[in-house]
C-alpha positions as CSV (number, residue, x, y, z in Angstrom):
1,X,-5.0,12.0,48.7
2,X,-4.3,15.5,47.5
3,X,-2.2,14.8,44.4
4,X,-3.3,16.5,41.2
5,X,-4.5,14.4,38.2
6,X,-4.3,16.0,34.8
7,X,-6.9,14.6,32.4
8,X,-6.2,15.3,28.7
9,X,-9.2,15.2,26.4
10,X,-8.6,15.7,22.7
11,X,-11.8,17.1,21.1
12,X,-12.7,16.9,17.4
13,X,-16.3,17.2,16.2
14,X,-17.6,15.6,19.3
15,X,-20.6,17.7,20.1
16,X,-22.9,14.7,20.1
17,X,-21.1,13.0,23.0
18,X,-18.9,15.7,24.6
19,X,-21.3,16.7,27.3
20,X,-21.6,13.1,28.6
21,X,-17.8,12.9,28.6
22,X,-17.2,16.1,30.5
23,X,-20.0,15.5,33.0
24,X,-18.3,12.2,33.9
25,X,-15.1,14.1,34.6
26,X,-16.5,17.1,36.6
27,X,-18.6,14.8,38.8
28,X,-15.8,12.5,39.8
29,X,-15.6,11.6,43.5
30,X,-11.9,12.6,43.3
31,X,-12.0,16.4,43.2
32,X,-8.3,17.4,42.6
33,X,-8.4,17.3,38.8
34,X,-7.0,19.4,36.0
35,X,-9.2,18.8,33.0
36,X,-7.6,19.9,29.7
37,X,-10.0,20.1,26.8
38,X,-8.1,20.6,23.6
39,X,-10.3,21.5,20.6
40,X,-8.5,20.1,17.5
41,X,-10.0,22.3,14.9
42,X,-13.6,21.1,15.2
43,X,-16.1,22.4,12.7
44,X,-19.2,21.7,14.9
45,X,-20.1,23.3,18.2
46,X,-17.5,21.4,20.3
47,X,-15.5,24.6,21.2
48,X,-18.7,26.3,22.4
49,X,-19.5,23.3,24.7
50,X,-15.9,23.3,26.0
51,X,-16.1,27.0,26.8
52,X,-19.4,26.7,28.6
53,X,-18.0,24.0,30.9
54,X,-14.9,26.1,31.5
55,X,-17.1,29.0,32.7
56,X,-18.9,26.6,35.0
57,X,-15.9,24.7,36.4
58,X,-12.6,26.4,37.2
59,X,-10.7,23.1,37.0
60,X,-11.2,23.1,33.2
61,X,-8.6,24.5,30.8
62,X,-9.7,25.0,27.2
63,X,-7.2,25.1,24.3
64,X,-8.4,25.9,20.8
65,X,-6.1,25.1,17.9
66,X,-6.0,24.1,14.2
67,X,-6.6,20.5,13.3
68,X,-3.4,18.4,13.7
69,X,-4.7,15.0,14.7
70,X,-5.1,13.2,18.0
71,X,-1.4,12.4,18.6
72,X,-0.2,16.0,18.3
73,X,-3.2,17.1,20.4
74,X,-2.4,14.7,23.2
75,X,1.3,15.8,23.1
76,X,0.2,19.4,23.6
77,X,-1.8,18.3,26.6
78,X,1.3,16.5,28.0
79,X,3.3,19.8,27.7
80,X,0.5,21.8,29.4
81,X,-0.3,19.3,32.2
82,X,0.8,20.2,35.7
83,X,-0.5,17.1,37.6
84,X,1.4,14.6,39.6
85,X,-0.4,12.0,37.4
86,X,-1.5,12.2,33.8
87,X,-4.3,10.3,32.1
88,X,-6.4,10.6,28.9
89,X,-10.1,10.3,27.9
90,X,-11.5,10.3,24.4
91,X,-14.2,12.9,23.9
92,X,-16.8,10.3,22.7
93,X,-16.3,8.1,25.7
94,X,-17.1,8.5,29.4
95,X,-15.8,7.1,32.7
96,X,-17.2,5.7,36.0
97,X,-17.7,8.5,38.6
98,X,-15.3,6.8,41.0
99,X,-12.6,5.9,38.5
100,X,-10.0,8.4,39.5
101,X,-10.6,8.0,43.2
102,X,-10.0,4.2,42.8
103,X,-7.0,4.7,40.6
104,X,-5.4,7.1,43.1
105,X,-6.1,4.9,46.1
106,X,-4.4,2.1,44.3
107,X,-1.4,4.3,43.2
108,X,-0.8,5.6,46.8
109,X,-1.4,2.2,48.5
110,X,1.1,0.4,46.2
111,X,3.3,3.3,45.3
112,X,2.5,2.7,41.6
113,X,4.1,4.3,38.6
114,X,1.1,3.2,36.5
115,X,-2.4,1.9,37.3
116,X,-4.6,0.1,34.9
117,X,-8.3,-0.6,35.1
118,X,-10.8,-2.7,33.1
119,X,-13.2,-1.2,30.5
120,X,-16.6,-1.8,28.9
121,X,-17.7,-1.2,25.3
122,X,-20.7,1.1,24.9
123,X,-22.7,0.5,21.7
124,X,-26.2,1.6,20.7
125,X,-27.0,2.5,24.3
126,X,-26.0,-0.8,25.7
127,X,-23.0,-1.6,27.9
128,X,-21.0,-4.6,26.8
129,X,-18.5,-5.9,29.5
130,X,-15.1,-6.8,28.1
131,X,-13.4,-9.9,29.7
132,X,-9.7,-9.6,30.0
133,X,-8.6,-12.7,32.0
134,X,-4.9,-11.9,31.4
135,X,-4.9,-8.2,32.4
136,X,-3.3,-8.9,35.8
137,X,-0.8,-11.3,34.2
138,X,-0.1,-8.8,31.4
139,X,1.4,-6.1,33.7
140,X,3.1,-8.3,36.3
141,X,4.5,-11.4,34.4
142,X,7.8,-11.4,32.6
143,X,6.0,-12.2,29.3
144,X,3.3,-9.6,29.7
145,X,4.0,-7.8,26.5
146,X,2.7,-10.6,24.2
147,X,-0.8,-10.0,25.3
148,X,-0.8,-6.5,24.1
149,X,0.1,-7.6,20.6
150,X,-1.3,-11.1,19.8
151,X,-5.0,-11.3,19.0
152,X,-6.9,-14.0,20.9
153,X,-8.6,-14.7,24.1
154,X,-5.8,-13.2,26.2
155,X,-5.7,-10.0,24.2
156,X,-5.3,-6.8,26.3
157,X,-6.2,-3.4,24.8
158,X,-3.3,-1.0,24.9
159,X,-5.3,2.1,25.4
160,X,-3.9,5.2,27.0
161,X,-7.3,6.0,28.4
162,X,-7.7,3.0,30.8
163,X,-4.5,3.9,32.8
164,X,-3.0,6.6,34.9
165,X,0.7,7.2,35.0
166,X,3.1,9.4,37.1
167,X,3.7,12.7,35.3
168,X,7.5,12.4,35.2
169,X,7.3,9.2,33.2
170,X,4.7,10.6,30.8
171,X,6.7,13.7,30.2
172,X,9.5,11.5,28.9
173,X,7.3,10.0,26.2
174,X,5.2,11.3,23.3
175,X,2.6,10.0,20.9
176,X,3.9,9.3,17.4
177,X,2.1,11.6,15.0
178,X,3.5,9.8,11.9
179,X,1.2,6.8,12.4
180,X,-2.5,6.8,11.9
181,X,-3.4,3.8,14.1
182,X,-2.0,1.9,17.1
183,X,-0.5,5.2,18.4
184,X,-1.9,4.3,21.8
185,X,-0.1,1.0,21.9
186,X,3.2,2.5,20.9
187,X,2.8,5.0,23.7
188,X,1.8,2.5,26.3
189,X,4.8,0.2,25.5
190,X,7.1,3.3,25.9
191,X,5.6,3.9,29.4
192,X,5.8,0.2,30.4
193,X,9.5,0.2,29.5
194,X,10.2,2.9,32.1
195,X,7.6,2.0,34.8
196,X,8.9,-0.1,37.6
197,X,5.8,-0.6,39.7
198,X,2.5,-1.3,37.8
199,X,-0.8,-2.0,39.4
200,X,-4.2,-3.3,38.2
201,X,-7.8,-2.6,39.4
202,X,-10.0,-5.5,38.5
203,X,-13.0,-3.2,37.8
204,X,-14.4,-1.9,34.5
205,X,-14.3,1.8,35.0
206,X,-13.8,3.1,31.4
207,X,-16.6,3.1,28.8
208,X,-15.4,2.9,25.3
209,X,-18.0,4.0,22.8
210,X,-18.2,1.9,19.7
211,X,-19.3,4.0,16.7
212,X,-20.7,2.3,13.6
213,X,-19.8,3.2,10.1
214,X,-16.1,3.4,10.7
215,X,-14.3,1.6,7.8
216,X,-10.6,0.9,7.5
217,X,-9.3,2.6,4.3
218,X,-6.8,-0.1,3.3
219,X,-5.7,1.6,0.1
220,X,-4.7,4.9,1.7
221,X,-1.0,5.6,1.6
222,X,-1.0,6.6,5.2
223,X,-2.0,3.0,6.3
224,X,0.8,1.5,4.2
225,X,3.4,3.8,5.7
226,X,2.0,3.3,9.2
227,X,2.4,-0.4,9.0
228,X,6.0,0.0,7.8
229,X,6.8,2.5,10.6
230,X,5.0,0.3,13.2
231,X,7.2,-2.6,12.2
232,X,10.3,-0.6,12.8
233,X,9.0,0.9,16.1
234,X,7.8,-2.4,17.6
235,X,10.9,-4.2,16.5
236,X,13.2,-1.7,18.2
237,X,11.1,-1.4,21.3
238,X,10.9,-5.1,21.9
239,X,14.6,-5.7,21.1
240,X,15.5,-3.1,23.6
241,X,13.4,-4.9,26.2
242,X,15.0,-8.2,25.5
243,X,11.9,-9.6,23.7
244,X,13.6,-10.9,20.6
245,X,11.1,-13.5,19.6
246,X,8.2,-11.1,20.0
247,X,10.1,-8.5,18.0
248,X,10.4,-10.9,15.0
249,X,6.7,-11.7,15.4
250,X,5.6,-8.1,15.3
251,X,7.8,-7.2,12.4
252,X,6.3,-10.0,10.3
253,X,2.8,-9.1,11.5
254,X,3.2,-5.6,10.2
255,X,4.6,-7.0,7.0
256,X,1.3,-8.8,6.6
257,X,-0.5,-5.6,7.5
258,X,1.2,-3.8,4.6
259,X,-0.2,-6.4,2.2
260,X,-3.6,-6.3,3.8
261,X,-3.8,-2.9,2.3
262,X,-4.0,-4.6,-1.1
263,X,-5.6,-7.9,-0.2
264,X,-8.6,-6.4,1.7
265,X,-9.1,-3.4,-0.5
266,X,-12.4,-3.5,-2.4
267,X,-10.8,-2.5,-5.7
268,X,-8.2,-4.7,-7.4
269,X,-5.6,-1.9,-7.3
270,X,-2.8,-3.3,-9.5
271,X,-0.8,0.0,-9.2
272,X,-0.8,-0.5,-5.4
273,X,0.2,-4.1,-5.7
274,X,3.1,-3.1,-8.1
275,X,4.3,-0.4,-5.7
276,X,4.2,-2.6,-2.7
277,X,6.3,-5.3,-4.5
278,X,9.0,-2.7,-5.3
279,X,9.3,-1.1,-1.9
280,X,12.6,-1.9,-0.3
281,X,11.4,-1.2,3.2
282,X,8.6,-3.7,2.8
283,X,11.0,-6.3,1.4
284,X,13.3,-5.9,4.5
285,X,10.3,-6.7,6.8
286,X,10.0,-10.2,5.2
287,X,12.2,-12.8,6.8
288,X,12.1,-16.6,7.0
289,X,12.7,-16.4,10.7
290,X,9.7,-14.0,11.0
291,X,7.5,-16.3,9.1
292,X,8.5,-19.3,11.2
293,X,7.9,-17.5,14.5
294,X,4.6,-16.1,13.2
295,X,3.3,-19.5,12.2
296,X,4.3,-21.1,15.5
297,X,2.9,-18.3,17.7
298,X,-0.2,-17.1,15.9
299,X,-3.3,-19.0,17.2
300,X,-5.7,-18.0,14.4
301,X,-5.5,-20.6,11.5
302,X,-6.7,-18.0,9.0
303,X,-4.0,-15.6,10.0
304,X,-1.4,-18.4,9.7
305,X,-2.5,-19.2,6.2
306,X,-2.5,-15.6,5.2
307,X,1.0,-15.2,6.6
308,X,2.2,-18.1,4.4
309,X,0.5,-16.9,1.3
310,X,2.0,-13.5,1.6
311,X,5.5,-14.8,2.2
312,X,5.4,-16.9,-1.0
313,X,3.9,-14.0,-3.0
314,X,0.6,-15.7,-3.6
315,X,-1.3,-12.4,-3.3
316,X,-4.0,-13.4,-5.8
317,X,-5.0,-16.5,-3.9
318,X,-4.9,-14.6,-0.6
319,X,-7.1,-11.9,-2.0
320,X,-9.6,-14.5,-3.4
321,X,-9.8,-16.4,-0.1
322,X,-10.4,-13.2,1.8
323,X,-13.1,-12.0,-0.5
324,X,-14.8,-15.5,-0.2
325,X,-14.6,-15.3,3.6
326,X,-16.1,-11.8,3.7
327,X,-19.0,-13.0,1.4
328,X,-19.7,-16.0,3.6
329,X,-19.8,-13.9,6.7
330,X,-22.2,-11.5,5.1
331,X,-24.5,-14.4,4.0
332,X,-24.4,-15.9,7.5
333,X,-25.5,-12.6,9.1
334,X,-28.6,-12.6,6.8
335,X,-29.6,-16.1,7.8
């Protein structure tokens, strides 16, 4: 096992957790690593920490650039990477010290294009194991894609960090910098479309740090545009893969996502509501077929109801029910 693994780490204001992240990389039991730390215009001491580790470990490459966001930062890493395999780590997370050795053993034993592993959440100093009973099925069964998209007990997180992929496949794909969320999932689906042999390690080797205080800014224009673009991307990706039903499901789910930007927003933004109603791209996402498939396949009753209310333009009722549900949940937490 002498193949080179390129590990791409986008870094942005991560001084609080960066050392733990890098330590978990340089102390891997698999030694043949290329660790690419890309400082994305941090305003804290992240770049100093990166440089200190580069002086200590010759396997580390440091790139310092202006802030452009995580997608463009990862894309730069892909261009730089010289490894036989490429993987990613977020700078506030860390990994098991045997992760890359185990991924490589699996890759070489099964001649894998991609290897996935399980993960844990790490919150307030506590490790919270994540149960993914469908992970094996997800990447081997014909209908595996559904588990990446549909929320529920079979949900599989489409993170670029819990997998390792042959470099020639990764070099053909890029992260979409026009969307501000779900960019990992779009990227993973692109890789899955090209990968022929996919393997799974049934061990939780990645530790995803859950940070409190992160709030979804539903009213931001970037979220509205991202939902519209994701609808287009997922629809095309899934159609190309012969997953017509799932394509319709996802297009309608992103249509609901657009209206969530109004429904879940704390302020009753009538200007936002008016603009959404007059957007041609949003109107094209709404289809009777999409509603039918969404209602049939969605397992969450609240999501089904919201899907119907949005279709029939009952935005006020949807918003009222959502606000009541949020209030009830807050009261229950206090009891």
